[in-house]
py3Dmol code that shows the C-alpha trace and the ligand (Angstrom):
import py3Dmol

protein = """\
ATOM      1  CA  UNK A   1      49.897 -70.613-147.472  1.00  0.00           C
ATOM      2  CA  UNK A   2      48.826 -67.280-148.919  1.00  0.00           C
ATOM      3  CA  UNK A   3      50.975 -64.169-149.250  1.00  0.00           C
ATOM      4  CA  UNK A   4      49.729 -62.607-146.013  1.00  0.00           C
ATOM      5  CA  UNK A   5      50.995 -65.646-144.095  1.00  0.00           C
ATOM      6  CA  UNK A   6      54.235 -65.806-145.969  1.00  0.00           C
ATOM      7  CA  UNK A   7      55.005 -62.295-144.784  1.00  0.00           C
ATOM      8  CA  UNK A   8      53.787 -63.024-141.248  1.00  0.00           C
ATOM      9  CA  UNK A   9      55.663 -66.246-140.523  1.00  0.00           C
ATOM     10  CA  UNK A  10      58.053 -68.841-141.843  1.00  0.00           C
ATOM     11  CA  UNK A  11      58.045 -72.517-142.669  1.00  0.00           C
ATOM     12  CA  UNK A  12      59.755 -74.841-140.178  1.00  0.00           C
ATOM     13  CA  UNK A  13      60.840 -77.071-143.066  1.00  0.00           C
ATOM     14  CA  UNK A  14      59.602 -80.414-141.798  1.00  0.00           C
ATOM     15  CA  UNK A  15      56.688 -82.308-140.280  1.00  0.00           C
ATOM     16  CA  UNK A  16      55.159 -82.235-136.807  1.00  0.00           C
ATOM     17  CA  UNK A  17      53.892 -85.621-135.641  1.00  0.00           C
ATOM     18  CA  UNK A  18      51.277 -85.970-132.902  1.00  0.00           C
ATOM     19  CA  UNK A  19      51.759 -88.864-130.455  1.00  0.00           C
ATOM     20  CA  UNK A  20      48.840 -90.814-128.998  1.00  0.00           C
ATOM     21  CA  UNK A  21      48.496 -90.030-125.268  1.00  0.00           C
ATOM     22  CA  UNK A  22      51.042 -92.064-123.303  1.00  0.00           C
ATOM     23  CA  UNK A  23      53.151 -92.950-126.369  1.00  0.00           C
ATOM     24  CA  UNK A  24      55.211 -89.772-126.685  1.00  0.00           C
ATOM     25  CA  UNK A  25      58.483 -91.614-126.011  1.00  0.00           C
ATOM     26  CA  UNK A  26      57.754 -94.229-128.666  1.00  0.00           C
ATOM     27  CA  UNK A  27      57.101 -91.530-131.273  1.00  0.00           C
ATOM     28  CA  UNK A  28      60.201 -89.507-130.414  1.00  0.00           C
ATOM     29  CA  UNK A  29      62.306 -92.659-130.473  1.00  0.00           C
ATOM     30  CA  UNK A  30      60.918 -93.659-133.874  1.00  0.00           C
ATOM     31  CA  UNK A  31      61.534 -90.192-135.372  1.00  0.00           C
ATOM     32  CA  UNK A  32      65.114 -90.039-134.055  1.00  0.00           C
ATOM     33  CA  UNK A  33      65.865 -93.605-135.098  1.00  0.00           C
ATOM     34  CA  UNK A  34      64.686 -93.038-138.687  1.00  0.00           C
ATOM     35  CA  UNK A  35      66.536 -89.751-139.060  1.00  0.00           C
ATOM     36  CA  UNK A  36      69.747 -91.034-137.484  1.00  0.00           C
ATOM     37  CA  UNK A  37      69.796 -93.717-140.179  1.00  0.00           C
ATOM     38  CA  UNK A  38      69.059 -91.403-143.108  1.00  0.00           C
ATOM     39  CA  UNK A  39      70.016 -87.850-142.099  1.00  0.00           C
ATOM     40  CA  UNK A  40      72.016 -87.553-138.834  1.00  0.00           C
ATOM     41  CA  UNK A  41      72.214 -83.766-139.113  1.00  0.00           C
ATOM     42  CA  UNK A  42      68.398 -83.567-139.225  1.00  0.00           C
ATOM     43  CA  UNK A  43      68.189 -85.934-136.239  1.00  0.00           C
ATOM     44  CA  UNK A  44      69.966 -83.287-134.141  1.00  0.00           C
ATOM     45  CA  UNK A  45      67.237 -80.764-134.994  1.00  0.00           C
ATOM     46  CA  UNK A  46      64.342 -82.900-133.708  1.00  0.00           C
ATOM     47  CA  UNK A  47      62.370 -81.195-130.931  1.00  0.00           C
ATOM     48  CA  UNK A  48      59.336 -82.062-128.857  1.00  0.00           C
ATOM     49  CA  UNK A  49      56.582 -79.841-127.500  1.00  0.00           C
ATOM     50  CA  UNK A  50      54.239 -81.926-125.357  1.00  0.00           C
ATOM     51  CA  UNK A  51      52.826 -84.654-127.603  1.00  0.00           C
ATOM     52  CA  UNK A  52      54.233 -82.975-130.733  1.00  0.00           C
ATOM     53  CA  UNK A  53      57.497 -84.158-132.274  1.00  0.00           C
ATOM     54  CA  UNK A  54      59.137 -82.116-135.028  1.00  0.00           C
ATOM     55  CA  UNK A  55      61.008 -84.012-137.746  1.00  0.00           C
ATOM     56  CA  UNK A  56      63.062 -81.825-140.128  1.00  0.00           C
ATOM     57  CA  UNK A  57      63.096 -82.613-143.839  1.00  0.00           C
ATOM     58  CA  UNK A  58      60.596 -84.358-146.109  1.00  0.00           C
ATOM     59  CA  UNK A  59      57.534 -86.116-144.686  1.00  0.00           C
ATOM     60  CA  UNK A  60      58.136 -89.675-143.533  1.00  0.00           C
ATOM     61  CA  UNK A  61      55.195 -91.682-142.117  1.00  0.00           C
ATOM     62  CA  UNK A  62      55.570 -92.553-138.427  1.00  0.00           C
ATOM     63  CA  UNK A  63      53.781 -95.557-136.956  1.00  0.00           C
ATOM     64  CA  UNK A  64      53.424 -93.905-133.557  1.00  0.00           C
ATOM     65  CA  UNK A  65      51.906 -90.685-134.980  1.00  0.00           C
ATOM     66  CA  UNK A  66      48.135 -90.416-134.757  1.00  0.00           C
ATOM     67  CA  UNK A  67      48.315 -87.427-137.088  1.00  0.00           C
ATOM     68  CA  UNK A  68      51.094 -85.567-138.935  1.00  0.00           C
ATOM     69  CA  UNK A  69      51.144 -81.860-139.697  1.00  0.00           C
ATOM     70  CA  UNK A  70      52.631 -81.257-143.131  1.00  0.00           C
ATOM     71  CA  UNK A  71      54.868 -78.217-143.643  1.00  0.00           C
ATOM     72  CA  UNK A  72      54.070 -76.408-140.377  1.00  0.00           C
ATOM     73  CA  UNK A  73      54.692 -72.668-140.047  1.00  0.00           C
ATOM     74  CA  UNK A  74      55.671 -70.465-137.159  1.00  0.00           C
ATOM     75  CA  UNK A  75      53.393 -67.419-137.001  1.00  0.00           C
ATOM     76  CA  UNK A  76      54.052 -64.583-134.536  1.00  0.00           C
ATOM     77  CA  UNK A  77      51.004 -62.623-133.282  1.00  0.00           C
ATOM     78  CA  UNK A  78      50.070 -60.146-130.555  1.00  0.00           C
ATOM     79  CA  UNK A  79      46.371 -60.329-129.719  1.00  0.00           C
ATOM     80  CA  UNK A  80      43.836 -63.184-129.680  1.00  0.00           C
ATOM     81  CA  UNK A  81      41.975 -61.562-132.579  1.00  0.00           C
ATOM     82  CA  UNK A  82      45.173 -61.266-134.561  1.00  0.00           C
ATOM     83  CA  UNK A  83      46.013 -64.933-133.949  1.00  0.00           C
ATOM     84  CA  UNK A  84      42.537 -66.076-135.060  1.00  0.00           C
ATOM     85  CA  UNK A  85      42.685 -63.769-138.114  1.00  0.00           C
ATOM     86  CA  UNK A  86      46.045 -65.198-139.163  1.00  0.00           C
ATOM     87  CA  UNK A  87      44.677 -68.746-139.083  1.00  0.00           C
ATOM     88  CA  UNK A  88      41.412 -67.836-140.849  1.00  0.00           C
ATOM     89  CA  UNK A  89      43.376 -66.088-143.593  1.00  0.00           C
ATOM     90  CA  UNK A  90      45.046 -69.405-144.390  1.00  0.00           C
ATOM     91  CA  UNK A  91      41.952 -71.649-144.423  1.00  0.00           C
ATOM     92  CA  UNK A  92      38.641 -72.399-142.697  1.00  0.00           C
ATOM     93  CA  UNK A  93      39.072 -75.586-140.657  1.00  0.00           C
ATOM     94  CA  UNK A  94      41.526 -75.832-137.774  1.00  0.00           C
ATOM     95  CA  UNK A  95      41.918 -78.248-134.910  1.00  0.00           C
ATOM     96  CA  UNK A  96      43.795 -77.141-131.802  1.00  0.00           C
ATOM     97  CA  UNK A  97      46.217 -79.413-129.963  1.00  0.00           C
ATOM     98  CA  UNK A  98      46.659 -77.493-126.746  1.00  0.00           C
ATOM     99  CA  UNK A  99      50.113 -77.874-125.206  1.00  0.00           C
ATOM    100  CA  UNK A 100      50.876 -74.455-123.682  1.00  0.00           C
ATOM    101  CA  UNK A 101      48.989 -71.247-122.823  1.00  0.00           C
ATOM    102  CA  UNK A 102      45.785 -73.303-122.707  1.00  0.00           C
ATOM    103  CA  UNK A 103      43.412 -70.432-121.911  1.00  0.00           C
ATOM    104  CA  UNK A 104      44.768 -68.183-124.642  1.00  0.00           C
ATOM    105  CA  UNK A 105      44.698 -71.097-127.101  1.00  0.00           C
ATOM    106  CA  UNK A 106      41.061 -71.832-126.189  1.00  0.00           C
ATOM    107  CA  UNK A 107      40.117 -68.175-126.787  1.00  0.00           C
ATOM    108  CA  UNK A 108      41.703 -68.255-130.245  1.00  0.00           C
ATOM    109  CA  UNK A 109      39.990 -71.582-131.000  1.00  0.00           C
ATOM    110  CA  UNK A 110      36.679 -69.991-129.911  1.00  0.00           C
ATOM    111  CA  UNK A 111      37.128 -67.304-132.569  1.00  0.00           C
ATOM    112  CA  UNK A 112      37.566 -69.905-135.328  1.00  0.00           C
ATOM    113  CA  UNK A 113      34.803 -71.889-137.079  1.00  0.00           C
ATOM    114  CA  UNK A 114      33.960 -74.865-134.813  1.00  0.00           C
ATOM    115  CA  UNK A 115      35.355 -78.262-135.794  1.00  0.00           C
ATOM    116  CA  UNK A 116      32.507 -80.778-135.550  1.00  0.00           C
ATOM    117  CA  UNK A 117      34.446 -83.963-135.013  1.00  0.00           C
ATOM    118  CA  UNK A 118      31.259 -85.982-134.440  1.00  0.00           C
ATOM    119  CA  UNK A 119      31.560 -89.782-134.335  1.00  0.00           C
ATOM    120  CA  UNK A 120      30.865 -91.308-137.743  1.00  0.00           C
ATOM    121  CA  UNK A 121      28.805 -94.380-138.587  1.00  0.00           C
ATOM    122  CA  UNK A 122      30.857 -97.272-139.929  1.00  0.00           C
ATOM    123  CA  UNK A 123      30.610 -97.204-143.715  1.00  0.00           C
ATOM    124  CA  UNK A 124      30.273 -93.414-143.846  1.00  0.00           C
ATOM    125  CA  UNK A 125      33.024 -91.612-145.758  1.00  0.00           C
ATOM    126  CA  UNK A 126      35.613 -89.735-143.710  1.00  0.00           C
ATOM    127  CA  UNK A 127      35.258 -85.919-143.734  1.00  0.00           C
ATOM    128  CA  UNK A 128      36.292 -84.524-147.121  1.00  0.00           C
ATOM    129  CA  UNK A 129      37.538 -81.041-146.156  1.00  0.00           C
ATOM    130  CA  UNK A 130      41.156 -80.551-145.164  1.00  0.00           C
ATOM    131  CA  UNK A 131      41.728 -80.027-141.470  1.00  0.00           C
ATOM    132  CA  UNK A 132      44.688 -78.001-140.261  1.00  0.00           C
ATOM    133  CA  UNK A 133      46.509 -78.506-136.983  1.00  0.00           C
ATOM    134  CA  UNK A 134      47.743 -75.745-134.711  1.00  0.00           C
ATOM    135  CA  UNK A 135      49.117 -75.089-131.257  1.00  0.00           C
ATOM    136  CA  UNK A 136      50.579 -72.248-129.237  1.00  0.00           C
ATOM    137  CA  UNK A 137      54.331 -72.507-128.870  1.00  0.00           C
ATOM    138  CA  UNK A 138      54.250 -69.593-126.440  1.00  0.00           C
ATOM    139  CA  UNK A 139      52.067 -66.561-125.717  1.00  0.00           C
ATOM    140  CA  UNK A 140      52.856 -64.895-129.028  1.00  0.00           C
ATOM    141  CA  UNK A 141      53.692 -67.746-131.383  1.00  0.00           C
ATOM    142  CA  UNK A 142      51.347 -70.044-133.261  1.00  0.00           C
ATOM    143  CA  UNK A 143      52.657 -73.195-134.897  1.00  0.00           C
ATOM    144  CA  UNK A 144      50.229 -74.221-137.632  1.00  0.00           C
ATOM    145  CA  UNK A 145      49.967 -76.527-140.626  1.00  0.00           C
ATOM    146  CA  UNK A 146      47.012 -76.200-143.031  1.00  0.00           C
ATOM    147  CA  UNK A 147      47.356 -79.827-144.183  1.00  0.00           C
ATOM    148  CA  UNK A 148      47.518 -82.893-141.968  1.00  0.00           C
ATOM    149  CA  UNK A 149      47.514 -86.584-142.828  1.00  0.00           C
ATOM    150  CA  UNK A 150      44.126 -87.236-141.210  1.00  0.00           C
ATOM    151  CA  UNK A 151      40.736 -85.597-141.876  1.00  0.00           C
ATOM    152  CA  UNK A 152      39.712 -86.465-138.284  1.00  0.00           C
ATOM    153  CA  UNK A 153      40.357 -84.044-135.390  1.00  0.00           C
ATOM    154  CA  UNK A 154      43.795 -84.900-133.976  1.00  0.00           C
ATOM    155  CA  UNK A 155      43.695 -88.042-136.143  1.00  0.00           C
ATOM    156  CA  UNK A 156      41.233 -89.800-133.829  1.00  0.00           C
ATOM    157  CA  UNK A 157      38.729 -91.984-135.689  1.00  0.00           C
ATOM    158  CA  UNK A 158      35.595 -92.056-133.507  1.00  0.00           C
ATOM    159  CA  UNK A 159      32.565 -94.174-134.362  1.00  0.00           C
ATOM    160  CA  UNK A 160      28.950 -94.402-133.301  1.00  0.00           C
ATOM    161  CA  UNK A 161      29.452 -97.614-131.370  1.00  0.00           C
ATOM    162  CA  UNK A 162      27.380-100.777-131.626  1.00  0.00           C
ATOM    163  CA  UNK A 163      26.607-101.854-128.067  1.00  0.00           C
ATOM    164  CA  UNK A 164      24.435-104.821-129.056  1.00  0.00           C
ATOM    165  CA  UNK A 165      26.117-106.803-131.858  1.00  0.00           C
ATOM    166  CA  UNK A 166      29.815-107.394-131.151  1.00  0.00           C
ATOM    167  CA  UNK A 167      30.995-109.327-128.080  1.00  0.00           C
ATOM    168  CA  UNK A 168      33.717-106.757-127.201  1.00  0.00           C
ATOM    169  CA  UNK A 169      35.137-103.399-128.365  1.00  0.00           C
ATOM    170  CA  UNK A 170      37.962-104.921-130.449  1.00  0.00           C
ATOM    171  CA  UNK A 171      35.683-104.501-133.494  1.00  0.00           C
ATOM    172  CA  UNK A 172      36.536-100.774-133.420  1.00  0.00           C
ATOM    173  CA  UNK A 173      40.095-101.548-134.562  1.00  0.00           C
ATOM    174  CA  UNK A 174      38.924-103.279-137.714  1.00  0.00           C
ATOM    175  CA  UNK A 175      36.371-100.525-138.391  1.00  0.00           C
ATOM    176  CA  UNK A 176      39.238 -98.043-138.028  1.00  0.00           C
ATOM    177  CA  UNK A 177      41.471 -99.920-140.516  1.00  0.00           C
ATOM    178  CA  UNK A 178      38.693-100.194-143.104  1.00  0.00           C
ATOM    179  CA  UNK A 179      37.701 -96.518-142.719  1.00  0.00           C
ATOM    180  CA  UNK A 180      41.217 -95.086-142.615  1.00  0.00           C
ATOM    181  CA  UNK A 181      42.501 -96.981-145.639  1.00  0.00           C
ATOM    182  CA  UNK A 182      39.244 -97.134-147.606  1.00  0.00           C
ATOM    183  CA  UNK A 183      39.553-100.888-148.102  1.00  0.00           C
ATOM    184  CA  UNK A 184      37.525-103.788-146.742  1.00  0.00           C
ATOM    185  CA  UNK A 185      36.547-107.306-147.734  1.00  0.00           C
ATOM    186  CA  UNK A 186      33.321-107.659-149.674  1.00  0.00           C
ATOM    187  CA  UNK A 187      30.407-110.111-149.449  1.00  0.00           C
ATOM    188  CA  UNK A 188      31.439-113.700-150.178  1.00  0.00           C
ATOM    189  CA  UNK A 189      35.161-113.122-149.613  1.00  0.00           C
ATOM    190  CA  UNK A 190      36.848-115.612-147.326  1.00  0.00           C
ATOM    191  CA  UNK A 191      38.596-114.284-144.214  1.00  0.00           C
ATOM    192  CA  UNK A 192      40.830-116.257-141.902  1.00  0.00           C
ATOM    193  CA  UNK A 193      40.642-114.739-138.396  1.00  0.00           C
ATOM    194  CA  UNK A 194      43.481-116.043-136.224  1.00  0.00           C
ATOM    195  CA  UNK A 195      43.136-115.478-132.475  1.00  0.00           C
ATOM    196  CA  UNK A 196      39.464-114.692-133.088  1.00  0.00           C
ATOM    197  CA  UNK A 197      37.785-115.222-129.713  1.00  0.00           C
ATOM    198  CA  UNK A 198      35.460-113.819-128.404  1.00  0.00           C
ATOM    199  CA  UNK A 199      34.793-112.594-131.951  1.00  0.00           C
ATOM    200  CA  UNK A 200      34.731-108.798-132.349  1.00  0.00           C
ATOM    201  CA  UNK A 201      36.673-108.993-135.619  1.00  0.00           C
ATOM    202  CA  UNK A 202      34.748-112.061-136.802  1.00  0.00           C
ATOM    203  CA  UNK A 203      31.540-110.109-136.151  1.00  0.00           C
ATOM    204  CA  UNK A 204      32.755-107.183-138.329  1.00  0.00           C
ATOM    205  CA  UNK A 205      33.703-109.521-141.170  1.00  0.00           C
ATOM    206  CA  UNK A 206      30.444-111.501-141.021  1.00  0.00           C
ATOM    207  CA  UNK A 207      28.462-108.230-140.944  1.00  0.00           C
ATOM    208  CA  UNK A 208      30.224-107.323-144.202  1.00  0.00           C
ATOM    209  CA  UNK A 209      28.876-110.576-145.654  1.00  0.00           C
ATOM    210  CA  UNK A 210      32.223-112.399-145.647  1.00  0.00           C
ATOM    211  CA  UNK A 211      32.707-116.061-144.918  1.00  0.00           C
ATOM    212  CA  UNK A 212      34.919-116.290-141.843  1.00  0.00           C
ATOM    213  CA  UNK A 213      37.057-119.144-140.577  1.00  0.00           C
ATOM    214  CA  UNK A 214      37.829-118.225-136.976  1.00  0.00           C
ATOM    215  CA  UNK A 215      40.720-120.020-135.267  1.00  0.00           C
ATOM    216  CA  UNK A 216      41.300-119.824-131.519  1.00  0.00           C
ATOM    217  CA  UNK A 217      41.860-122.058-128.529  1.00  0.00           C
ATOM    218  CA  UNK A 218      38.715-120.588-126.953  1.00  0.00           C
ATOM    219  CA  UNK A 219      35.285-120.583-128.590  1.00  0.00           C
ATOM    220  CA  UNK A 220      33.595-117.487-129.952  1.00  0.00           C
ATOM    221  CA  UNK A 221      30.688-115.789-128.187  1.00  0.00           C
ATOM    222  CA  UNK A 222      27.581-117.926-128.721  1.00  0.00           C
ATOM    223  CA  UNK A 223      25.663-115.988-131.409  1.00  0.00           C
ATOM    224  CA  UNK A 224      28.766-116.090-133.633  1.00  0.00           C
ATOM    225  CA  UNK A 225      29.154-119.853-133.157  1.00  0.00           C
ATOM    226  CA  UNK A 226      25.677-120.204-134.725  1.00  0.00           C
ATOM    227  CA  UNK A 227      26.265-117.693-137.541  1.00  0.00           C
ATOM    228  CA  UNK A 228      26.083-119.554-140.890  1.00  0.00           C
ATOM    229  CA  UNK A 229      28.855-117.355-142.317  1.00  0.00           C
ATOM    230  CA  UNK A 230      31.244-118.354-139.511  1.00  0.00           C
ATOM    231  CA  UNK A 231      33.165-121.576-139.106  1.00  0.00           C
ATOM    232  CA  UNK A 232      35.009-121.942-135.803  1.00  0.00           C
ATOM    233  CA  UNK A 233      38.113-124.127-135.619  1.00  0.00           C
ATOM    234  CA  UNK A 234      39.710-124.853-132.279  1.00  0.00           C
ATOM    235  CA  UNK A 235      43.502-124.753-132.481  1.00  0.00           C
ATOM    236  CA  UNK A 236      46.683-122.725-132.490  1.00  0.00           C
ATOM    237  CA  UNK A 237      47.184-119.811-134.865  1.00  0.00           C
ATOM    238  CA  UNK A 238      50.830-120.801-135.166  1.00  0.00           C
ATOM    239  CA  UNK A 239      49.692-124.187-136.420  1.00  0.00           C
ATOM    240  CA  UNK A 240      48.274-122.573-139.585  1.00  0.00           C
ATOM    241  CA  UNK A 241      50.936-123.447-142.118  1.00  0.00           C
ATOM    242  CA  UNK A 242      51.065-120.969-145.030  1.00  0.00           C
ATOM    243  CA  UNK A 243      52.301-123.723-147.376  1.00  0.00           C
ATOM    244  CA  UNK A 244      49.190-125.853-146.788  1.00  0.00           C
ATOM    245  CA  UNK A 245      46.590-123.190-146.136  1.00  0.00           C
ATOM    246  CA  UNK A 246      44.813-123.669-149.487  1.00  0.00           C
ATOM    247  CA  UNK A 247      44.241-127.410-148.849  1.00  0.00           C
ATOM    248  CA  UNK A 248      43.158-126.868-145.253  1.00  0.00           C
ATOM    249  CA  UNK A 249      41.091-123.699-145.535  1.00  0.00           C
ATOM    250  CA  UNK A 250      40.456-123.085-149.246  1.00  0.00           C
ATOM    251  CA  UNK A 251      41.129-119.767-150.967  1.00  0.00           C
ATOM    252  CA  UNK A 252      41.842-116.960-148.463  1.00  0.00           C
ATOM    253  CA  UNK A 253      41.154-113.316-149.422  1.00  0.00           C
ATOM    254  CA  UNK A 254      41.954-111.720-146.056  1.00  0.00           C
ATOM    255  CA  UNK A 255      44.069-112.858-143.153  1.00  0.00           C
ATOM    256  CA  UNK A 256      43.517-111.051-139.852  1.00  0.00           C
ATOM    257  CA  UNK A 257      45.594-111.727-136.766  1.00  0.00           C
ATOM    258  CA  UNK A 258      45.014-110.491-133.200  1.00  0.00           C
ATOM    259  CA  UNK A 259      46.988-113.039-131.152  1.00  0.00           C
ATOM    260  CA  UNK A 260      49.053-111.785-128.201  1.00  0.00           C
ATOM    261  CA  UNK A 261      52.624-112.901-128.876  1.00  0.00           C
ATOM    262  CA  UNK A 262      56.109-111.400-128.950  1.00  0.00           C
ATOM    263  CA  UNK A 263      56.521-109.130-132.000  1.00  0.00           C
ATOM    264  CA  UNK A 264      59.610-111.060-133.132  1.00  0.00           C
ATOM    265  CA  UNK A 265      57.617-114.273-133.223  1.00  0.00           C
ATOM    266  CA  UNK A 266      54.861-112.605-135.237  1.00  0.00           C
ATOM    267  CA  UNK A 267      57.432-111.084-137.601  1.00  0.00           C
ATOM    268  CA  UNK A 268      58.921-114.503-138.320  1.00  0.00           C
ATOM    269  CA  UNK A 269      55.430-115.899-138.887  1.00  0.00           C
ATOM    270  CA  UNK A 270      54.463-113.009-141.220  1.00  0.00           C
ATOM    271  CA  UNK A 271      57.705-113.341-143.202  1.00  0.00           C
ATOM    272  CA  UNK A 272      56.984-117.037-143.629  1.00  0.00           C
ATOM    273  CA  UNK A 273      53.454-116.227-144.744  1.00  0.00           C
ATOM    274  CA  UNK A 274      54.726-113.658-147.274  1.00  0.00           C
ATOM    275  CA  UNK A 275      57.165-116.195-148.665  1.00  0.00           C
ATOM    276  CA  UNK A 276      54.908-119.243-148.836  1.00  0.00           C
ATOM    277  CA  UNK A 277      51.287-118.165-148.241  1.00  0.00           C
ATOM    278  CA  UNK A 278      48.602-116.784-150.549  1.00  0.00           C
ATOM    279  CA  UNK A 279      48.967-113.115-151.533  1.00  0.00           C
ATOM    280  CA  UNK A 280      45.886-112.100-149.534  1.00  0.00           C
ATOM    281  CA  UNK A 281      45.241-108.825-147.713  1.00  0.00           C
ATOM    282  CA  UNK A 282      46.563-108.876-144.150  1.00  0.00           C
ATOM    283  CA  UNK A 283      45.804-107.046-140.906  1.00  0.00           C
ATOM    284  CA  UNK A 284      47.919-107.988-137.878  1.00  0.00           C
ATOM    285  CA  UNK A 285      48.094-106.498-134.407  1.00  0.00           C
ATOM    286  CA  UNK A 286      51.698-106.192-133.209  1.00  0.00           C
ATOM    287  CA  UNK A 287      51.331-106.345-129.438  1.00  0.00           C
ATOM    288  CA  UNK A 288      54.141-105.222-127.149  1.00  0.00           C
ATOM    289  CA  UNK A 289      54.668-106.790-123.784  1.00  0.00           C
ATOM    290  CA  UNK A 290      56.643-104.569-121.384  1.00  0.00           C
ATOM    291  CA  UNK A 291      59.225-102.651-123.436  1.00  0.00           C
ATOM    292  CA  UNK A 292      58.329-101.519-126.954  1.00  0.00           C
ATOM    293  CA  UNK A 293      60.291-103.667-129.391  1.00  0.00           C
ATOM    294  CA  UNK A 294      61.330-100.823-131.719  1.00  0.00           C
ATOM    295  CA  UNK A 295      63.519-103.102-133.811  1.00  0.00           C
ATOM    296  CA  UNK A 296      60.645-105.424-134.723  1.00  0.00           C
ATOM    297  CA  UNK A 297      58.375-102.427-135.324  1.00  0.00           C
ATOM    298  CA  UNK A 298      60.952-101.013-137.771  1.00  0.00           C
ATOM    299  CA  UNK A 299      61.138-104.403-139.522  1.00  0.00           C
ATOM    300  CA  UNK A 300      57.340-104.512-139.943  1.00  0.00           C
ATOM    301  CA  UNK A 301      57.360-100.949-141.249  1.00  0.00           C
ATOM    302  CA  UNK A 302      60.008-101.836-143.813  1.00  0.00           C
ATOM    303  CA  UNK A 303      57.955-104.648-145.411  1.00  0.00           C
ATOM    304  CA  UNK A 304      57.291-103.342-148.946  1.00  0.00           C
ATOM    305  CA  UNK A 305      53.759-102.176-149.727  1.00  0.00           C
ATOM    306  CA  UNK A 306      52.638-102.302-146.090  1.00  0.00           C
ATOM    307  CA  UNK A 307      51.698 -99.734-143.449  1.00  0.00           C
ATOM    308  CA  UNK A 308      52.240 -99.776-139.719  1.00  0.00           C
ATOM    309  CA  UNK A 309      49.941 -97.522-137.697  1.00  0.00           C
ATOM    310  CA  UNK A 310      48.703 -96.824-134.209  1.00  0.00           C
ATOM    311  CA  UNK A 311      44.920 -96.994-134.502  1.00  0.00           C
ATOM    312  CA  UNK A 312      42.694 -94.883-132.286  1.00  0.00           C
ATOM    313  CA  UNK A 313      41.727 -97.987-130.269  1.00  0.00           C
ATOM    314  CA  UNK A 314      45.195 -99.541-130.188  1.00  0.00           C
ATOM    315  CA  UNK A 315      46.757 -99.654-126.750  1.00  0.00           C
ATOM    316  CA  UNK A 316      50.458-100.595-126.420  1.00  0.00           C
ATOM    317  CA  UNK A 317      50.334-102.141-129.869  1.00  0.00           C
ATOM    318  CA  UNK A 318      50.538-101.227-133.544  1.00  0.00           C
ATOM    319  CA  UNK A 319      48.567-102.526-136.496  1.00  0.00           C
ATOM    320  CA  UNK A 320      50.316-103.777-139.616  1.00  0.00           C
ATOM    321  CA  UNK A 321      48.325-103.743-142.853  1.00  0.00           C
ATOM    322  CA  UNK A 322      49.151-105.063-146.300  1.00  0.00           C
ATOM    323  CA  UNK A 323      46.875-105.018-149.321  1.00  0.00           C
ATOM    324  CA  UNK A 324      46.389-108.143-151.408  1.00  0.00           C
ATOM    325  CA  UNK A 325      49.507-108.783-153.475  1.00  0.00           C
ATOM    326  CA  UNK A 326      51.336-105.992-151.627  1.00  0.00           C
ATOM    327  CA  UNK A 327      49.761-103.323-153.858  1.00  0.00           C
ATOM    328  CA  UNK A 328      51.126-100.072-152.378  1.00  0.00           C
ATOM    329  CA  UNK A 329      48.849 -97.701-150.499  1.00  0.00           C
ATOM    330  CA  UNK A 330      48.235 -94.391-152.274  1.00  0.00           C
TER     331      UNK A 330
END
"""
ligand_1 = """\
27
LIG
C 43.006 -110.045 -128.072
S 42.200 -111.546 -128.187
C 41.469 -111.467 -129.785
C 40.274 -110.608 -129.841
C 39.515 -110.780 -131.131
N 40.236 -110.246 -132.274
C 38.170 -110.109 -131.060
O 37.924 -109.205 -131.855
O 37.350 -110.502 -130.240
C 43.509 -112.670 -128.446
C 43.028 -114.076 -128.670
O 44.158 -114.832 -129.084
C 43.960 -116.150 -128.601
N 45.253 -116.857 -128.644
C 46.376 -116.648 -127.933
N 47.348 -117.475 -128.351
C 46.814 -118.209 -129.361
C 47.313 -119.209 -130.213
N 48.591 -119.617 -130.127
N 46.504 -119.731 -131.156
C 45.211 -119.314 -131.262
N 44.685 -118.358 -130.495
C 45.473 -117.809 -129.541
C 43.380 -115.988 -127.222
O 42.658 -117.137 -126.867
C 42.488 -114.763 -127.436
O 41.171 -115.180 -127.683
"""
view = py3Dmol.view(width=600, height=400)
view.addModel(protein, "pdb")
view.setStyle({"model": 0}, {"cartoon": {"style": "trace"}})
view.addModel(ligand_1, "xyz")
view.setStyle({"model": 1}, {"stick": {}})
view.zoomTo()
view.show()
């Protein structure tokens, strides 16, 4: 923040997390739960404003946040021009999350440089310029943070979709992981895709030139069954024993998992894999059935060197990611 802003407003001393639509409760619960464990006084100062949840204190990643506003400020203003000027004085690029005073917020947004937010092609780098987040708290108060954790508007990773190649839209989740974290398997690497049918993820991996062993009870969509890079094995994902995986499947570079099962069952399976299996990169969808199992989610999040996120195309589910060998994410 520059001097003009320092004199015009004040720091809230925390982070504002933005919930995906429909998952506001999950985000608030996660924020409160984490703070109650580490800083009960801060937990009492949590507030929500629509989809925004304020967490006092240092930044802590939240799985249910699609974007996080770092060090937000409260900026009082009188006119629309004054509001737009205050934001422009801080930096160029701002993305509005409209919660209150929608018309006034839209008029201020109209006076700011437009945020493009066009869908990207898979493989293209994410936008490089920082993107701030802002909202109107009330008629005369802007809440704004010049830095957020995502370069995408409101943290939503949108792609130019491929309507011809993949058999379903699940491929967008894997594209999101690879784009967001800047990691992906390379040509010739061996990927084990558990719960692979009809094959959206297998398609992504084969398109990257990987060899894919796809395990499911149901076959893949027909073009994938004939793809020379893909070997389909009919069977249960739970039958893949991490202790014997090398003999049965050879060296595995990436393990991806998209099987619908209770999070506790997946957690046990993952812990077993981490103890006995190869130290490959892992991407697993943690699917909730009915109630969100916050306890299992917290246990996934606590696995060292891993990340738990709600991807743009995740529904009532989170995605757990671990790099090969548990190398921490930057
Ligand atoms: C959400 S779909 C996977 C979608 C897939 N990732 C894609 O991109 O097309 C879940 C799959 O898990 C499979 N499945 C469920 N239980 C399984 C099990 N115990 N072992 C293997 N596959 C299982 C289902 O047959 C289903 O095809």
